[in-house]
MMTF fields as JSON, N, C-alpha, C and O atoms, coordinates in Angstrom:
{
  "mmtfVersion": "1.0.0",
  "mmtfProducer": "UNKNOWN",
  "numBonds": 475,
  "numAtoms": 476,
  "numGroups": 119,
  "numChains": 1,
  "numModels": 1,
  "chainsPerModel": [1],
  "groupsPerChain": [119],
  "chainIdList": ["A"],
  "bondAtomList": [4, 2, 8, 6, 12, 10, 16, 14, 20, 18, 24, 22, 28, 26, 32, 30, 36, 34, 40, 38, 44, 42, 48, 46, 52, 50, 56, 54, 60, 58, 64, 62, 68, 66, 72, 70, 76, 74, 80, 78, 84, 82, 88, 86, 92, 90, 96, 94, 100, 98, 104, 102, 108, 106, 112, 110, 116, 114, 120, 118, 124, 122, 128, 126, 132, 130, 136, 134, 140, 138, 144, 142, 148, 146, 152, 150, 156, 154, 160, 158, 164, 162, 168, 166, 172, 170, 176, 174, 180, 178, 184, 182, 188, 186, 192, 190, 196, 194, 200, 198, 204, 202, 208, 206, 212, 210, 216, 214, 220, 218, 224, 222, 228, 226, 232, 230, 236, 234, 240, 238, 244, 242, 248, 246, 252, 250, 256, 254, 260, 258, 264, 262, 268, 266, 272, 270, 276, 274, 280, 278, 284, 282, 288, 286, 292, 290, 296, 294, 300, 298, 304, 302, 308, 306, 312, 310, 316, 314, 320, 318, 324, 322, 328, 326, 332, 330, 336, 334, 340, 338, 344, 342, 348, 346, 352, 350, 356, 354, 360, 358, 364, 362, 368, 366, 372, 370, 376, 374, 380, 378, 384, 382, 388, 386, 392, 390, 396, 394, 400, 398, 404, 402, 408, 406, 412, 410, 416, 414, 420, 418, 424, 422, 428, 426, 432, 430, 436, 434, 440, 438, 444, 442, 448, 446, 452, 450, 456, 454, 460, 458, 464, 462, 468, 466, 472, 470],
  "bondOrderList": [1, 1, 1, 1, 1, 1, 1, 1, 1, 1, 1, 1, 1, 1, 1, 1, 1, 1, 1, 1, 1, 1, 1, 1, 1, 1, 1, 1, 1, 1, 1, 1, 1, 1, 1, 1, 1, 1, 1, 1, 1, 1, 1, 1, 1, 1, 1, 1, 1, 1, 1, 1, 1, 1, 1, 1, 1, 1, 1, 1, 1, 1, 1, 1, 1, 1, 1, 1, 1, 1, 1, 1, 1, 1, 1, 1, 1, 1, 1, 1, 1, 1, 1, 1, 1, 1, 1, 1, 1, 1, 1, 1, 1, 1, 1, 1, 1, 1, 1, 1, 1, 1, 1, 1, 1, 1, 1, 1, 1, 1, 1, 1, 1, 1, 1, 1, 1, 1],
  "groupList": [{"groupName": "UNK", "atomNameList": ["N", "CA", "C", "O"], "elementList": ["N", "C", "C", "O"], "formalChargeList": [0, 0, 0, 0], "bondAtomList": [1, 0, 2, 1, 3, 2], "bondOrderList": [1, 1, 2], "singleLetterCode": "X", "chemCompType": "L-PEPTIDE LINKING"}],
  "groupTypeList": [0, 0, 0, 0, 0, 0, 0, 0, 0, 0, 0, 0, 0, 0, 0, 0, 0, 0, 0, 0, 0, 0, 0, 0, 0, 0, 0, 0, 0, 0, 0, 0, 0, 0, 0, 0, 0, 0, 0, 0, 0, 0, 0, 0, 0, 0, 0, 0, 0, 0, 0, 0, 0, 0, 0, 0, 0, 0, 0, 0, 0, 0, 0, 0, 0, 0, 0, 0, 0, 0, 0, 0, 0, 0, 0, 0, 0, 0, 0, 0, 0, 0, 0, 0, 0, 0, 0, 0, 0, 0, 0, 0, 0, 0, 0, 0, 0, 0, 0, 0, 0, 0, 0, 0, 0, 0, 0, 0, 0, 0, 0, 0, 0, 0, 0, 0, 0, 0, 0],
  "groupIdList": [1, 2, 3, 4, 5, 6, 7, 8, 9, 10, 11, 12, 13, 14, 15, 16, 17, 18, 19, 20, 21, 22, 23, 24, 25, 26, 27, 28, 29, 30, 31, 32, 33, 34, 35, 36, 37, 38, 39, 40, 41, 42, 43, 44, 45, 46, 47, 48, 49, 50, 51, 52, 53, 54, 55, 56, 57, 58, 59, 60, 61, 62, 63, 64, 65, 66, 67, 68, 69, 70, 71, 72, 73, 74, 75, 76, 77, 78, 79, 80, 81, 82, 83, 84, 85, 86, 87, 88, 89, 90, 91, 92, 93, 94, 95, 96, 97, 98, 99, 100, 101, 102, 103, 104, 105, 106, 107, 108, 109, 110, 111, 112, 113, 114, 115, 116, 117, 118, 119],
  "secStructList": [7, 7, 3, 3, 3, 7, 3, 3, 6, 6, 3, 3, 7, 3, 3, 6, 6, 3, 3, 7, 3, 3, 3, 6, 2, 2, 2, 2, 2, 2, 2, 2, 2, 2, 2, 2, 2, 1, 5, 6, 6, 7, 1, 6, 6, 7, 6, 6, 7, 1, 5, 7, 7, 4, 4, 4, 4, 4, 1, 7, 4, 4, 4, 6, 6, 6, 6, 2, 2, 2, 2, 2, 2, 2, 2, 6, 1, 1, 7, 6, 6, 3, 3, 3, 3, 3, 3, 3, 3, 3, 3, 3, 3, 6, 6, 6, 6, 3, 3, 3, 3, 3, 3, 3, 3, 3, 3, 6, 6, 3, 3, 3, 3, 3, 3, 3, 3, 3, 7],
  "xCoordList": [-11.488, -10.081, -9.489, -9.562, -8.947, -8.342, -7.068, -6.289, -6.977, -5.076, -5.16, -6.067, -3.584, -3.128, -1.571, -0.923, -0.971, 0.239, 1.472, 1.532, 2.204, 3.29, 3.989, 4.341, 4.166, 5.096, 6.024, 5.786, 7.194, 7.989, 8.717, 8.963, 8.994, 9.769, 9.556, 10.432, 8.068, 7.042, 7.58, 7.713, 7.828, 8.094, 7.43, 7.226, 6.994, 6.547, 7.578, 8.706, 7.08, 7.972, 8.002, 6.951, 9.23, 8.692, 9.523, 10.656, 8.562, 9.269, 9.075, 8.093, 10.016, 9.979, 9.591, 8.916, 10.252, 9.653, 8.504, 8.036, 7.648, 6.559, 5.873, 6.301, 5.269, 4.915, 3.978, 2.951, 4.738, 4.399, 3.19, 2.999, 2.176, 0.824, 0.963, 1.474, 0.119, -0.16, -1.691, -2.379, -2.203, -3.565, -3.971, -3.203, -5.223, -5.35, -4.931, -4.963, -4.514, -4.224, -2.799, -2.589, -2.092, -1.043, -1.22, -0.611, -2.141, -2.485, -3.087, -2.82, -4.242, -4.645, -3.597, -3.952, -2.474, -1.329, -0.97, -1.05, -0.418, 0.15, -0.906, -0.414, -2.351, -2.826, -2.867, -3.159, -2.703, -2.517, -1.519, -1.6, -0.724, 0.71, 1.107, 1.779, 0.5, 0.253, -0.543, -0.405, -1.334, -2.283, -1.247, -1.109, -0.825, 0.002, 1.54, 2.113, 2.106, 3.24, 3.5, 4.586, 2.166, 1.589, 0.959, 0.157, 2.103, 1.25, 0.129, -0.152, -0.451, -2.241, -1.966, -1.382, -2.769, -2.827, -1.949, -2.014, -1.341, 0.169, -0.418, 0.493, -1.599, -1.545, -2.954, -3.984, -2.731, -3.731, -5.391, -6.279, -5.448, -6.672, -7.247, -8.433, -6.602, -7.346, -6.846, -5.871, -6.851, -6.515, -6.528, -5.82, -7.575, -7.662, -7.002, -7.134, -6.227, -5.531, -4.16, -3.382, -3.826, -2.47, -2.87, -4.016, -1.635, -1.61, -0.97, -0.254, -1.183, -0.244, 0.757, 1.042, 1.051, 2.149, 3.202, 3.847, 3.819, 5.031, 4.703, 5.511, 3.907, 3.427, 3.696, 3.55, 4.28, 3.573, 4.66, 4.411, 5.943, 6.764, 6.571, 7.062, 5.786, 5.708, 4.527, 4.467, 3.516, 2.326, 3.012, 4.201, 2.406, 2.779, 3.17, 2.375, 4.929, 5.21, 4.108, 3.972, 3.562, 2.551, 1.621, 0.756, 1.486, 0.264, 0.577, -0.265, 1.682, 2.07, 1.82, 1.56, 2.008, 1.498, 0.007, -0.214, -1.14, -2.191, -2.835, -4.024, -1.839, -1.639, -1.517, -2.078, -0.516, 0.041, -1.443, -1.656, -2.155, -3.071, -4.207, -5.187, -4.362, -5.335, -5.144, -6.063, -4.045, -3.367, -3.618, -3.951, -3.393, -3.538, -5.237, -5.805, -5.857, -7.461, -7.868, -8.601, -7.328, -7.401, -7.324, -8.104, -6.277, -5.844, -6.305, -6.397, -6.729, -7.642, -8.929, -9.572, -9.266, -11.021, -11.627, -12.826, -10.965, -11.787, -11.267, -11.497, -10.537, -10.222, -11.55, -11.394, -12.912, -14.024, -14.311, -15.063, -13.699, -13.737, -12.441, -12.208, -11.91, -11.102, -11.621, -12.265, -11.349, -11.569, -10.546, -9.833, -10.191, -9.054, -8.847, -9.359, -8.187, -8.228, -7.554, -8.177, -6.027, -5.48, -4.15, -3.79, -3.718, -2.683, -1.927, -2.371, -0.658, 0.715, 1.47, 1.943, 1.967, 2.813, 4.122, 3.803, 5.744, 6.46, 7.59, 7.914, 8.128, 9.339, 10.604, 11.303, 11.331, 12.837, 14.019, 15.029, 13.832, 14.816, 14.334, 14.546, 13.587, 13.025, 13.911, 13.48, 15.192, 15.63, 16.065, 16.59, 15.944, 15.77, 14.321, 13.984, 13.585, 12.249, 12.048, 11.518, 12.503, 11.644, 11.026, 11.433, 9.554, 8.693, 8.146, 7.891, 7.907, 7.174, 5.724, 5.431, 5.075, 3.436, 3.191, 3.583, 2.571, 2.331, 0.685, 0.109, 0.003, -1.499, -2.32, -2.167, -2.969, -3.259, -5.133, -5.945, -5.069, -6.807, -7.054, -6.188, -8.481, -9.052, -9.45, -9.852, -9.325, -10.0, -10.416, -9.699, -11.824, -12.385, -12.239, -12.145, -12.232, -12.062, -10.724, -10.507, -9.957, -8.463, -7.513, -7.588, -6.588, -6.28, -4.969, -4.165, -4.353, -2.892, -2.54, -3.373, -1.194, -0.653, 0.122, 0.412, 0.28, 1.368, 2.218, 1.788, 3.263, 4.058, 4.866, 5.666, 4.474, 5.037, 6.262, 6.209, 7.294, 8.09, 7.836, 7.137, 8.384, 7.839, 9.503, 10.044, 9.565, 10.791, 10.848, 11.886],
  "yCoordList": [-3.525, -3.392, -2.652, -1.492, -2.678, -1.328, -1.365, -2.312, -0.377, 0.552, 1.793, 2.426, 1.943, 2.989, 2.902, 1.862, 4.558, 4.418, 3.971, 4.73, 3.023, 2.328, 3.386, 4.473, 3.047, 4.241, 2.909, 1.711, 3.755, 2.605, 3.789, 4.938, 3.106, 4.623, 5.955, 6.817, 6.15, 7.335, 8.192, 9.415, 7.496, 7.911, 7.143, 5.929, 8.304, 7.092, 6.577, 7.061, 5.387, 4.685, 4.951, 4.995, 5.096, 5.373, 4.241, 3.758, 4.135, 2.963, 3.404, 4.146, 3.215, 3.847, 5.31, 5.76, 6.095, 7.664, 8.007, 9.015, 6.645, 6.639, 6.45, 5.463, 7.003, 6.397, 4.624, 4.321, 3.854, 2.417, 2.4, 3.111, 1.618, 1.397, -0.045, -0.961, 0.09, -1.555, -1.487, -0.478, -3.178, -2.966, -4.662, -5.624, -4.634, -5.588, -5.912, -5.109, -7.087, -6.92, -6.242, -5.682, -6.407, -5.109, -3.761, -3.181, -3.219, -1.7, -1.816, -0.956, -3.113, -2.832, -3.11, -2.583, -3.608, -3.854, -2.533, -2.135, -1.753, -0.808, 0.402, 1.109, 0.38, 1.27, 0.803, 1.814, -0.335, -0.462, -0.171, 0.368, -0.31, 0.093, 1.519, 1.841, 2.441, 3.779, 4.294, 5.417, 3.487, 4.138, 3.79, 4.467, 2.624, 2.315, 3.229, 3.603, 3.516, 4.432, 5.868, 6.448, 6.403, 8.043, 7.874, 7.139, 9.332, 9.466, 10.382, 11.431, 9.5, 10.071, 11.749, 12.167, 12.272, 13.774, 14.512, 15.74, 14.085, 14.883, 14.916, 15.076, 14.853, 15.015, 15.855, 15.334, 17.827, 18.399, 18.305, 19.107, 17.558, 17.26, 16.167, 16.031, 15.225, 13.961, 14.055, 13.311, 14.459, 14.197, 13.153, 12.915, 12.361, 10.789, 9.944, 8.746, 10.325, 9.452, 9.046, 9.922, 7.961, 7.242, 6.518, 6.115, 6.282, 5.601, 6.311, 7.23, 5.906, 6.19, 5.287, 5.303, 4.594, 3.136, 3.549, 2.758, 5.086, 5.449, 5.523, 4.929, 6.018, 6.195, 5.12, 5.21, 3.686, 2.732, 2.349, 1.616, 3.074, 2.851, 3.355, 2.857, 4.512, 5.501, 5.067, 5.707, 3.949, 3.221, 2.499, 2.228, 2.155, 1.525, 0.158, -0.539, -0.359, -1.391, -2.619, -3.043, -3.02, -3.851, -3.66, -4.534, -2.594, -2.568, -2.106, -1.84, -2.076, -1.767, -2.372, -1.827, -3.517, -4.738, -4.793, -5.341, -4.377, -4.228, -3.084, -2.819, -2.384, -0.46, -0.53, 0.085, -1.584, -1.911, -2.185, -1.778, -2.873, -3.394, -2.49, -2.656, -1.779, -0.702, 0.264, 1.007, 0.407, 1.533, 1.303, 2.117, -0.079, -0.679, -0.603, 0.383, -1.428, -0.992, 0.204, 0.457, 1.37, 2.703, 3.151, 3.909, 2.544, 3.118, 2.58, 3.148, 1.586, 1.087, 0.937, -0.113, 1.954, 1.953, 2.439, 2.239, 3.011, 3.577, 2.63, 2.98, 1.389, 0.336, -0.84, -2.055, -0.098, -0.703, -2.123, -2.895, -2.351, -3.5, -4.792, -5.781, -4.348, -5.157, -5.892, -5.174, -7.396, -7.684, -7.97, -8.899, -7.271, -7.999, -9.037, -8.892, -10.268, -11.586, -11.419, -11.752, -10.812, -10.881, -9.82, -9.564, -9.414, -8.192, -8.903, -9.406, -9.005, -9.791, -8.867, -8.613, -7.875, -6.878, -7.586, -8.151, -7.573, -7.841, -6.956, -6.269, -6.975, -6.409, -6.64, -7.331, -6.261, -6.804, -6.518, -7.22, -5.018, -4.836, -3.399, -2.273, -3.784, -2.66, -1.616, -0.527, -1.878, -0.431, 0.35, 1.425, 0.0, 0.866, 1.19, 1.81, 0.742, 0.83, 0.567, 1.222, -0.427, -1.173, -2.463, -3.4, -2.111, -3.362, -3.687, -2.715, -4.943, -5.24, -5.511, -6.427, -5.114, -5.507, -6.185, -5.835, -7.083, -7.885, -7.878, -8.031, -7.681, -7.658, -8.784, -8.552, -9.683, -10.33, -10.037, -9.841, -10.199, -9.191, -10.13, -10.79, -10.114, -10.989, -9.613, -8.563, -9.712, -8.667, -9.39, -10.002, -9.128, -9.701, -11.295, -11.927, -11.823, -13.273, -14.074, -15.269, -12.956, -13.725, -12.937, -11.938, -14.375, -14.006, -13.438, -14.24, -12.501, -11.854, -11.414, -11.374, -10.902, -10.175, -8.812, -8.526, -8.26, -7.05, -7.11, -7.695, -6.566, -6.486, -5.056, -4.673, -4.407, -2.847, -3.185, -4.158, -2.426, -1.957, -0.769, 0.165, -0.75, 0.803, 1.338, 0.733, 2.321, 2.368, 3.752, 3.997],
  "zCoordList": [-17.609, -17.454, -16.51, -16.916, -15.482, -14.873, -15.404, -15.509, -15.676, -16.635, -15.854, -15.313, -16.023, -15.322, -15.593, -15.706, -15.695, -16.046, -14.758, -13.791, -14.787, -14.41, -13.513, -13.971, -12.295, -11.151, -10.714, -10.56, -10.6, -10.107, -9.311, -9.678, -8.044, -6.846, -7.053, -7.112, -7.19, -7.134, -8.673, -8.635, -9.838, -10.927, -11.961, -11.948, -13.202, -14.121, -14.821, -14.925, -15.391, -15.948, -17.757, -18.397, -18.341, -19.286, -20.485, -20.48, -21.287, -22.508, -23.35, -23.359, -24.836, -26.246, -26.467, -27.393, -25.245, -25.167, -25.217, -25.748, -24.304, -24.169, -22.364, -21.765, -21.9, -20.627, -20.601, -21.208, -19.766, -19.296, -18.741, -17.754, -19.246, -18.496, -18.288, -18.933, -16.784, -16.419, -16.284, -16.128, -16.405, -16.246, -15.834, -15.833, -15.546, -14.522, -13.297, -12.365, -13.196, -11.609, -11.114, -10.039, -11.959, -11.917, -11.592, -10.693, -12.406, -11.83, -10.672, -9.833, -10.243, -8.738, -7.97, -6.915, -7.754, -7.142, -6.56, -5.398, -8.008, -8.104, -7.042, -6.162, -7.403, -6.925, -5.451, -4.811, -4.525, -3.475, -2.971, -1.868, -3.325, -3.209, -2.822, -1.842, -3.893, -3.592, -2.527, -2.043, -2.197, -1.401, 0.41, 1.429, 0.046, 1.576, 1.488, 2.511, -0.005, 0.468, 0.324, 0.338, 0.164, 0.132, 1.865, 2.441, 2.333, 3.843, 3.78, 3.201, 4.681, 4.483, 5.341, 6.341, 4.256, 4.624, 3.73, 3.765, 3.134, 2.322, 1.222, 0.41, 0.548, -0.769, -0.506, -0.077, -0.985, -1.169, -1.602, -1.314, -2.07, -2.927, -2.635, -2.933, -2.039, -1.117, 0.102, 0.009, 1.168, 2.536, 3.294, 4.272, 2.694, 3.081, 2.34, 2.591, 1.366, 0.648, 1.029, 1.409, 0.976, 2.018, 2.976, 3.175, 3.785, 5.3, 6.009, 5.614, 7.399, 8.093, 9.177, 10.375, 8.104, 8.525, 8.966, 9.654, 8.709, 8.971, 10.822, 11.536, 11.271, 12.838, 13.87, 15.089, 12.882, 13.508, 14.783, 15.74, 14.496, 15.681, 16.719, 17.732, 16.773, 17.468, 18.502, 19.552, 18.264, 19.128, 20.101, 19.932, 21.098, 22.213, 21.683, 21.051, 22.069, 21.835, 21.614, 20.466, 22.359, 22.242, 21.621, 21.575, 21.005, 20.039, 18.542, 17.684, 18.439, 17.053, 15.402, 14.33, 15.761, 15.201, 14.927, 13.847, 15.597, 15.402, 15.389, 15.567, 15.138, 14.996, 12.891, 11.984, 12.961, 11.553, 10.516, 9.374, 11.256, 10.169, 10.623, 9.898, 11.38, 11.344, 10.625, 10.281, 10.308, 9.186, 7.833, 6.972, 7.726, 6.003, 6.173, 5.702, 6.706, 6.427, 6.198, 5.242, 7.294, 7.111, 5.548, 4.973, 5.049, 3.644, 2.953, 1.864, 3.023, 1.642, 2.165, 2.167, 2.582, 2.731, 1.5, 1.303, 0.723, -0.497, -1.78, -2.937, -1.459, -2.508, -2.47, -2.345, -2.617, -2.773, -3.202, -2.608, -4.185, -4.938, -4.789, -5.484, -3.799, -3.183, -1.754, -0.989, -1.333, -0.337, 0.447, 0.069, 1.731, 2.252, 2.984, 4.094, 2.81, 3.336, 4.654, 5.663, 4.779, 5.96, 5.164, 4.016, 6.659, 6.661, 7.49, 8.522, 7.077, 8.306, 8.301, 7.193, 9.606, 9.498, 10.381, 11.427, 9.952, 10.774, 10.786, 9.817, 11.781, 11.939, 11.309, 12.05, 9.958, 9.699, 10.369, 10.325, 11.267, 12.019, 12.691, 12.242, 13.959, 15.048, 15.388, 15.767, 15.277, 15.96, 14.9, 15.192, 13.572, 12.227, 11.854, 10.845, 12.701, 11.936, 10.723, 9.826, 10.751, 9.089, 9.537, 10.224, 8.72, 8.903, 7.553, 6.841, 7.045, 6.002, 6.099, 6.867, 5.692, 5.773, 4.499, 3.386, 4.78, 3.441, 3.551, 4.628, 2.294, 2.123, 1.575, 0.376, 1.62, 0.749, 0.969, 1.874, -0.82, -1.08, -2.217, -2.791, -2.507, -3.154, -4.285, -3.784, -5.527, -6.553, -7.922, -8.714, -7.962, -9.218, -9.269, -10.321, -8.06, -7.645, -8.121, -8.323, -8.207, -8.123, -6.474, -5.76, -6.621, -5.363, -5.062, -5.536, -4.537, -4.511, -3.535, -2.63, -3.276, -2.225, -2.863, -4.024, -1.873, -2.235, -0.887, 0.107, -0.915, 0.257, 0.265, -0.589, 1.38, 1.354, 2.275, 3.028, 2.213, 2.891, 3.885, 3.491, 5.203, 5.141, 6.766, 7.692, 6.334, 6.855, 8.044, 8.658]
}
């Protein structure tokens, strides 16, 4: 059973003076969201950790959605126990560089998705 400390807005969540734990599918979703949220190359001990989704806006406009998909696959390549079924990026507000990326995946026979908003 997968288990991890619960993180919300990049902070550990406390409950009753202890750190809250997530497990199972919720822990896997958290792991995926962390990989999509951390800027690739910013973690000293693992420079491959994270994504380059923040660069999507800098790509040629005709390639941006394809590159967003590529950046998701790149960020999740070390999540060997998941199968990515689909990645659906969409602009929420192009002028403000706000994008929503939905990742549909399978993990241990369970189908699920996570939604990451990129600014």
